[in-house]
N, C-alpha and C positions, 0 to 999 in steps of 0.2 A: 428578515436574514435570518441564516440558521446554520448553525455549525454543527460539525461530528468529527470523532478522533474513535479511528479504530487501529487494532495491535491485533497482528495475526500473528502465528508460526505458520512457518512455510518448510514444507518436508521432501522436497524434492523426488520424483520416483523415475527420474532421470537428470544426467547434468547437463547444463543450460549455460555455458558457459558467457555467452554474450546477453543473458539477462541483463532488462533497463536498469534493475535496484543493483542487483551485482551480481556476480558469479553464481550460482546453484551447482552445489555437490551434491550427489546421492549422497545419503546418511548423514548430510550434515545441516542442522535444523537452523532454520533462519525466524529471526523475529522481524515483521515488517511493522512501521505504523507510518498510517494516513489520517489526515487529515483534510474536511470537506467543508465550502462552505456556498449556499446556494440563495438566492432572491428569488421571490416569487413576484408575479404580477399578476391579478388573479390568482386560478387557477392554475398557471405553466411554470415553468422554469424561466425565469427572464436573464439567470447565468450562473456558471459554475465554475467553481477551480476548487481544484487537487494537488496536494502535496504530499510530500511523505518526507520520513525523517531517512540518515543510512539505518541500512541495518545495523543488528546485533545478533552476532554467532553465536549460539549458546557450547558450541564447545572447548 
């Protein structure tokens, strides 16, 4: 089993009020964090799980 954590700054170019994480607004930077795990069987991915933390606004 392997694990990964990723943190990204999102700076939208257009408003996305129905984004699945949080409403995105032009000019508002948002930090999103993801956590993933996967299991291998041989050389293939047998299971993949992805979760995220609530976004943090930088303003």
